[in-house]
C-alpha positions as CSV (number, residue, x, y, z in Angstrom):
1,M,0.0,0.0,0.0
2,R,1.6,3.3,-1.2
3,D,-0.6,5.9,-0.4
4,R,-3.9,6.8,2.0
5,Q,-6.1,6.4,-1.0
6,S,-5.5,2.8,-2.5
7,L,-5.6,2.2,1.2
8,E,-9.7,3.7,1.6
9,R,-10.2,1.4,-1.7
10,V,-9.0,-1.5,-0.2
11,L,-11.2,-1.1,2.7
12,R,-14.2,-0.3,1.3
13,E,-13.8,-2.7,-1.3
14,A,-12.8,-5.4,2.0
15,G,-16.4,-4.3,3.4
16,V,-15.0,-2.7,6.7
17,P,-17.8,-0.2,7.6
18,D,-16.9,3.4,6.8
19,E,-17.3,4.5,11.3
20,H,-14.5,1.9,11.8
21,Y,-12.1,4.1,10.9
22,W,-11.1,7.7,9.4
23,I,-7.9,8.1,7.3
24,E,-7.2,11.7,7.0
25,G,-8.0,13.8,3.7
26,V,-9.2,10.6,2.4
27,H,-11.8,8.8,4.1
28,E,-13.2,11.9,7.5
29,P,-17.0,10.3,8.1
30,A,-19.7,12.6,9.2
31,P,-20.9,13.4,12.0
32,T,-17.5,11.8,13.5
33,P,-18.0,8.4,15.0
34,P,-17.5,8.2,18.8
35,D,-14.7,5.7,18.8
36,F,-12.2,4.8,15.3
37,V,-8.6,4.0,14.2
38,Y,-7.4,7.1,12.6
39,L,-4.1,7.9,10.0
40,R,-2.7,11.2,10.0
41,A,0.4,13.5,9.2
42,R,1.9,13.6,12.8
43,P,1.2,17.0,14.6
44,G,3.7,19.2,12.9
45,G,3.7,17.6,9.5
46,D,6.5,15.7,10.1
47,G,5.6,12.2,9.3
48,W,2.6,10.0,9.8
49,E,0.6,8.8,13.2
50,T,-1.4,6.0,13.0
51,G,-3.4,5.2,16.7
52,V,-7.5,5.0,17.7
53,Y,-9.3,7.9,18.9
54,E,-11.1,7.5,22.2
55,R,-14.0,9.3,23.6
56,G,-12.5,12.4,22.3
57,T,-8.9,11.9,22.7
58,Y,-6.0,10.8,19.7
59,E,-4.0,7.6,21.4
60,P,-1.1,7.6,18.9
61,V,0.0,3.9,18.7
62,A,2.8,4.1,16.2
63,D,5.0,6.7,14.4
64,H,5.7,6.3,10.5
65,A,8.4,8.6,8.5
66,T,6.4,7.5,4.9
67,E,3.3,7.5,4.1
68,A,2.8,3.9,2.7
69,G,4.6,2.6,6.3
70,A,1.4,4.3,8.1
71,C,-0.8,2.8,5.4
72,A,0.7,-1.0,5.9
73,H,0.4,-0.4,9.8
74,F,-3.1,0.8,9.7
75,R,-4.3,-1.8,7.5
76,A,-3.1,-4.4,9.7
77,L,-4.7,-2.3,13.2
78,L,-7.7,-3.2,11.2
79,G,-6.9,-6.5,10.1
80,V,-7.6,-6.4,6.2
């Protein structure tokens, strides 16, 4: 997986429910679900972050130097 757009396509094709994940700039469900797995640019813009959003709080799981690395980890977090 090289980019967020490809990742979103794979998740959609795998039937992952929209409210289970949030991908910055690609898949941002509205209204915002209460809990989901996320992939976003690291605050400050240096790299990428994957994690879990629960009860209004972002809980980072891992930092990634590349978008491809973040996408691979995100896919693993969702078990796809």
